[in-house]
Structure formats: C-alpha cells, structure tokens
N, C-alpha and C positions, 0 to 999 in steps of 0.2 A: 638836786635831782642826784637821793642814791640809787650805789649802787650793790648787788647780795653776786655768793653763791646757787647756781641750781643745788648748789648742796647740802649750803649753810642756810637754813631760816633764818636760826636766831643771833646770826653773825654784824656785829655793826658796821650801817653801812660806807662803803668806801664814794668817793667825789670822783668824774670823769680823769683827772688825770690821775690823778692815782693807778686807778681800774690802764688805764693806758696802755704806764710801762710797765704796769702786770704780769702781762696776758694770762696764764692759770690762776683761776682765787689753789690759798697755803690747799684749801683741805679735794682736788681733783676738780675740783664742779669749773663749770664756763660762767663769767660772768654776767646777769643780764639788772637793765634797772626796775628798784622796785613799779616799778608804777609805769606803764606807760603815754603816752600824749595823750589826751586829744584831742579830731580838729573837727567839729561844727562845716555846716556847711559856708555859714561869714567865712573861720576861717580860710576853708576851702579855696574856697574865692581870693579872698583877698591876696596868700599865694601864687594864686594865679595875676592874680599884680605881682605881685614881684618876680614871677619870672619875665614876663611880656618886658618887665621895663626893665629888669637889670641880670636877664639872661642868667642858663645856670648858678654862674657860683657867688648871683643873693639869694636863687632857693635855697643852696647848698648850704649859706649863711643861715636863714631861717631855721634852717630843718635842724645845725648842729648847737643854733639855739636856746631849743625844746628841752636839749641830751645834757648841756653841760652849764654848768652855773659856776663852773670854777678859774675860768679864761674870760674876761673882759671879751665883753661885742664885740667889739668896732676890732676886736684882736681877729675877735674869728671872720670876722669878717676879709677880714687880709690875707689871713689863712685860705679860704673861699677861692678867692680870688689866686691866689698868687698855685693854688694847684688843679683852676683853672682857669683857662688862656689860650689862646688859639694858638700862639709858640708850642704849651705841650700837644696840643688836638690839634689834629689835621683839619678846622670848622670852618666852616669861614665866617658865623662871628659866638660869642658865645648863648645863646640859644638856642645855639647845632652844637652843645657836645655833645647831647647826645638826643639827633632827634629822631626822629618816626614815619616809616612812610608804607604806607600800604597797599603788598605787597599782592594781595592776592585778595575777594570778595574775602571781606569780617577779617583777615588776617594780617598783623602787621609785625614788623620791626622793628624793635631796637634796636638802635646802629650804636654798639658799644663801644669798637674796636679802632676809635680813632686817637687814639693814648699812644704816647714814645714806646709801646711794644706790641700794639696789633692787640689786646685782647680786651675783654671787660675789666678786667683786673687790677688795669689804671688808673679806676675810677673812683674810688676806694685810698689805692696805695698813696696817689702825689696827695690826697691831705692828710696819707698816716705817715707820710715822710714830710709834714707842712706840720704837724701836730710835734709832733717827735722833734725833732727841730726848734720849734717852740718852748717849747716845756721844757729839753734838757737847758736851753742857752737859760733858760730863768730860772733850773736846779742848780745850776752848775756842772751836772754830772754827766755820763754819759753811759749808753745803752751796749749793750752787746746783742743785737738778734739772729736767735738761732729756728728755725720754718725751715720746713717739707713743701716739694713744690711732685706735682703728678704733670707740669709742663706748665704755664702758666705765671702759676703767684710769683715761683722768685724769679724771670725773667721780671717781672715786674714791682715789683720788692726791689730786686739790685737798683732798677732805673730807678725808683725813685727816689734812692736810699743814696748812689753811689757822689761822693765825694761830701758829704756832704760830715759838717764835724760832729761828733762827741759818737760819733756807729760807728759798729762794726755790725759787716754779716755772715751770715752762717748759712749755707743753703744746703739741704741733702736733694736729693736729684737718685730718683731708682734709674742704675746704673740701665744703660742700653734703652731704656724704656716711652724715650720721651722722644717728638719730631728731629730731624737734621733743624731744623730750623730755628726752634727752640733750644735746643741746643745750644746753638752755633749763638744764641744771644743773649743766653747765659758765659759758656762759658768762654766767650769771648774778650769781657768785658778784663781790662784791667785796671781798674781801682786797684788802688792799697786798700781801703778796707771793703772790699768784696770777696769772699774765701768761700767758692764754688766743692761740690761733695760729692760723689758720685758713691753709695751705699753699695751692695750689692742685695739686693731685696727690689719689691713692688713696696710703695707709695706707702700702703700702710706700715713699710715697716721703718721707711723714714719718720713713719709719724709714732709711733712708737716709742723711737726714738728721741724726740726731742722731745715726749711728754713720758722717760724715765729722767732727760734729762734737767727738764727742769723741774722734776718731784727731790732730784736735792736741793732741801733749800740753802744748804752751805753754801752750793759750787754756784748753786745761782744765785743768793745774794751776794758771793766774793767777784762774780765778774755781771752781774746788773743786768741780768738775760732777760730778755721780753719777748715777745711776736708780732709776727706780723704776718700770721696764716689765720685764716675766718676766726680763732677762736678770739681773739684781738675783736670785741664789740666797738670798736674805732670803726674800724671794714665796718665793721654788716649798717651800724649806722651810717656811713658813706653812703650805702648801697640805695640804700627807701632816701633818696637825692633821689634818684631812679626812674624807680619804680611808680616818685611822687611827677613829677618832669613827662613819661612818658601817659599818664593816662588825665595832665591837664593839657596834652597834645590830640590827646583821641580824645579822651567823651567833652561832649559839646556844651555842657550844665550839670550844676552840680550832683545831681544825685547819680551824671550817673554811673552805672555800671563797666567798668570793663576789665578781662579777664585777661591771664602772662599764663603762659608756658616756660618751666624756666630746665634747660639742660642742669641738672645736679651732678655729684658725690661724693661732693662732700658738705652738702644743704648748707653752706647757707649763702647761699645766694635767694635762693625760696624760702629762709629764713629770713631776711630780710624784710620780700612779700610782705608776710606773716606779720611780722612788724607795723608794716602800712596799713594794712588790711585792717589788725587792732587797733590803730589808729583812729581810725577813718576817714584814710583811703577811700573810695566804693572802686572796690575788687572784688568782681562777683569770683569765679576760683581763681584756687594757684594748683596750676599745673607743673606736679613732676616727673621731671623726663629720663629716663636710664640710660643705658649702653643695653652691653648683655652682665654690667654685674650690676645682676639687675635690689639687690638686699632691698632697697625704697622703693622700691613700688611691689615687689613683695608686702610689704607691710601696711602700708597704706590697701595690701588689694586683700589678704587678711588676718591684717592685725600681728604678726608676727618678725622677731626681729629676729635673723640670724645669720651677723658678720661672714663675711667668710677667712678664710686662710690663706695669707699670701701664696699657697701651690694653685687655690681654687678663685686667685682673682684672676681673669681672663683680660689678654692682652688685644688692645681693638683696636680699631681706628679712629676712637674720635678720645687720644688716650689720655686727656684731665681729668674722668670724670672713669678712668679704671679706679673703683673705691670702693672695699668694702667696709669701713666703720665711718661710720661718718660722722663729722665732730661731732658739729651743732645740732647733730640733730636731739640729742642734748639738752640743747632749751627747749625745744619743738616742747616734746614729756614734758620740762618742768613747767610750762604755761597749757597745757591739755593737765593735769592734778593740781593746779588752780599752787603753783609754788610749793606741790609736798617735800621738803629736800630729805625728808625723810624716807621716802620711796625713789625716789628720783638715785639717790644714795643707792638705796638698795640693786635700780634695775641696771642702771650704768659701773657700778660694785662686783655687785660676788654675782646679780644674773648674767655678767655678760661674760666672767669668765666663769661663767658655766657652758655659755656657748650661744645667748640667749636669753629673752623671754617674749613671752605673747599675750598681746592688753587683750586679739580678741573675749568678749563676754564679760566685759571689767566696762561697758558707758563710756571707755576713752576712749572707743573710735570714733565711734555717735561726733564725740567734742569737734576731735578732727577732721574729719570728713564732713557734719553737716555742720557748727557754728566756723570755725575755723574756712571751711571750702578749699580744702582736701583733695585732687583725683591726683591719681598716674598712669602711666604706659610706658614703654618699655618700646627699645629699638637695637635692631640686627645689624650686619653692617652691607646687609644685600640692601636693609630698608635707608641709612644715609647711604650707600650710591646710589641707589635709587631719587631716595628725595633730593638728591642736588643735582640730578641727570635733569633731573624733572620740571624744580624749580630753575632753574639758569633753559634748557632749553622753551617754557612758555611762559616764564614773566621777567625774560633779563635779567633775574638775578643772580647772585654766583653767590652762597654763603657756603662754611664750614662744616665738617663733621659735626660739633656738640651744636650746632649751630640747628644740620638736621634734624638732629637730635631731638629735641623739641618742636618743630618743623612736621617732624616726621608723627607724632605723641598725638602734638594740637591737635593735628587734621584726622588721627583718629576720632579721638571725641569730638572737633568739633560744630556735633549734632545732635548733645549731649546739653552744652550750652545755647545760652540763647543773647550775648552778649559777647564785642569785640575779642577779638581774641592777639594779642604783644606775645610775638616770639623774642624772648630776651636774646643776642644773637651774641653769642661769646669769641670769637676770635677773626681776624679775616683766614681768605682759605693762602692765602701764601705757607700759611703756618705751619700747612697740610697739604706742598703738593703730591703726593704720590695716589690718597685718595682722590683731589679734587681732579690730577689728572684718568684715574677710571673711572673716574665718573661722568669725566664731559672727553675723554679724548688727546684733551690739551694740558697745559699748565699751566698754573694760576702767574699774570699778571708779580710782576713785583716793585712793588711803586718802590717809589725812586729815594724815599730817605732808607731805607734796607740792599739797597742796593750797597755788593763787595759783602756782605755780611755774613757767607757764607767761607769766604774766604780768612777770615781772623784766625789767627791764634789760637788754639785754644785754653784759662787754668783753670784745670785743677783737679779734687781731688782724693786716689781713688778708693777706701776707704770696706770696711766689714760693718756687717749691722749691729753694731757694738757702743753701746754707749761710752763705754768706759775709754774707745778712740778717737768717739768726735772729743770727748772732754779735752782731751791730751792733746787736741788742738784750737781747740777753742782756747785755755793755757795759755799756750806757747804764742799766738799771732794779735788775742781779742785787744781793742787802741791800734792795732796798725791804720795808719792815714791820718789818726785823726788831731 
C-alpha cells in the first residue's frame, strides 16, 4: 500500500510508517492511499465474525492490516490490543468500546465518548500513540508533535502521548475559546513532555501556525516535527473502524445500508466515513452537520467553498466545530477529481488564497452528492439547546452540544432517507456543562474518573499568533521528558 500527496500525483509512493511520522506532505498536500482496499459481502461477513469473536481491537487490527504493509500483522494486533482495552475505555468488554444504541425510531447513537478524555477523538488518538511509540522505538528516533485544537483533539492527543518515550507534544489552542472543562483537561497535565500554548486568535489561526511551522522544511527536519491533527492519515484510518463496527451492530444482513450523521468542523470524522463507503461498507448517506460556522454546509448546498476569516468565525456553544477552513476537505476534492493533483493544487493553493472556489456546474457536485452520498445541514444555538432538552425529556438520553448538532440535522433530513441513521456522538455532556444546564436546568453529573479535574493547577504559555514565536518555544523545549 503506497501513499501519495493530494497535490503531487507523480510522486514516488511512501509507506505507511513514513507518512505516519511526516504529517503534511512536502508540497503542502495531504497523504492518501494510492487506492482504497475493497470489501465485498464475504469480506464484511468475515469481519463480522472477527468482531463477534475478538471485539473492537480484533476488528481494528484487521482494518489496519488493509492499509499497513510495513508493520508485521502480529505487531498490528498488539498495537490494537494496547489501544483498545477496558482499562483505557469505560467499557464492560472489548466489543463495547463503541456501543450503538437505538435512541429513537430509526435514529441510533454510536457512543464514542468512553475513552480517557470522554471525546470521540480518543478512538484515533489511542491508536496513534501506540503507532508512534512502536515506530519510533524501531527506528531509534524521537518525534516533536505540533498540533492545533478547537477543543477535544488537544486533550485526546496529550492523554495518548503523555509520558511516552521519544515524544514531545506542543499543542496550540485558541485562547479563551474552549470550555473550562476542556481547558482543565489539557492545562492540568504536568507531564514534562506536554506543552500547552494559548494563541491570541481562533482555531483557524492555530491551524495556520501549525502549517507555517511545518512548511519550514529545515526547522521541521531539525526538530522532527510530526502531526496528530486529522491531517495525519493514521487518525482517519483508525476512525474507519468505528463506521464498520457501527454498521455491524445496526445492519443484520451484508447488503443492508445504514446512513451516518456526523457533526464536523475539520471534515476528518466524516471523511473517514467516506473512505469506509468507498471501501464497500454499505453506507447510504453521509450527513455533514455544522453549527453556525456553516462553510461546509454552504458548499454541499451550493458548490461554493468560501472559507471565513478569523473575524467571521462565530464563537458558539459547540466550540469544537468553530472552524471555517476544513483541512481534510482537500482529501474529498482529491477523490472527486479522480486524484487530479494539478487541479487540487490550484484549488487549495492559488484559489483558496483568493477567497475560495465554486464547483457548481463542473460535474463534481454530482459526484460528491450522488456518487459519494453526501448531504448536509446546519444547527444554531437554539436548535442544539432545544434538541438536548427534547432528547433528554423524551428519550432519557443526555447528549452534548456537538452531538445535538448531528441529531438535529439528522432529524431534519430523516424523511429524505430510507435507511437507519447513526448519529456519531462526539463527547460526554460534562465537557459542556453551561450549555447542558441551559437546556435541562441542571448541570450534568461529573463521572467519577474526572472528579477534581477543575481544581488542578494550569500549565499553559500565552503566545501571539506568530509562527516564529512558536518555533522559538519548540527549539527551547523539544525533547524534554524523553
């Protein structure tokens, strides 16, 4: 399995472990498999047996093996078992790492919040931490991880990497834009290899700084900088697994189709669903659910992709989706164009700098909506508060604001879809206590494993949104804790 950049079709293919440690491609593009493996009905039934016999870690190892040919299959089994176990996840057994429940007629919830930081990103990050540690030990190298977070990526990454040998983490956050619980999870860590940085800006500014630092080839090589954001293909590969496991839990027969509603800002979570669909998992529709920062919803409705400036990016009650430039969107357009690297480079290089692009009338929108199955919708603060209250009152289920965005959009589109819809949960409600209290009149209970987290001392450095300032901090502290 070779990997290529979205912007350089003619480049020599790279192995999985090379792109695992590289992050962004040198040409500024994102890595993708040269081709997606295909699963027929017999393959899907075989994987059903794997899941029933060995649970989530066995299924994960089987999926990893489809994309990774430079790590021994037995090592992949070990990586999956270490990543997905009942000590790291609040699950009764290994089949219940990502349980699925029917929360309303035709509407299911895939519970992705059982990991160490109570967010869906734990699913990918726990695997990524194991992959990093395995490959770095095999090479005798170290890695400096530079990432940006709008809420949950940071804590999931830090909990997955804390204390690991040969890894330092520098995580950029938009100052004052995360909830108190999210900040406490990150800033309360005292591991020597974890460095939190609050930038004066929004998430997109943090993401821009990560890209600018990574574009300095000499600095990147000197400090061995890699990525844990969803620009790292390994994260998306790990997320494919829960689309398959959710389908296995809802569909009774090999050909039965299921749709998914996915709250998303950076487009990584739903892109993993797209890959699963391209592989042959019987997915009907992929519903992109946004909040008031509706750049993606506007694109799927009109064909116009118009990223917003920091000043135009709304601060909302589903803050992890307060994103106006979705990094992984480039991967979708690469697939829609048939991997036309020159066209992708033009769209996401020159055209994006000029304000965006419009694909209406090009034929690509038909590919994206009809062949790839995408639908979309958006949600407001009033929508999510009302949805949280209604689902709690009528179903006895308490959901977080981001999941409420996904639920609201799914409910709006349910009449247009003939298949069951699985809403992907994003986090436990405790991470967004103020919005929950507004919706149901009381704050959510704090799970025992998070008791006292808000009282921990905070460790964070304030910096301007300046790549040079971040580089100076990395140069000073990279390698600490190794």
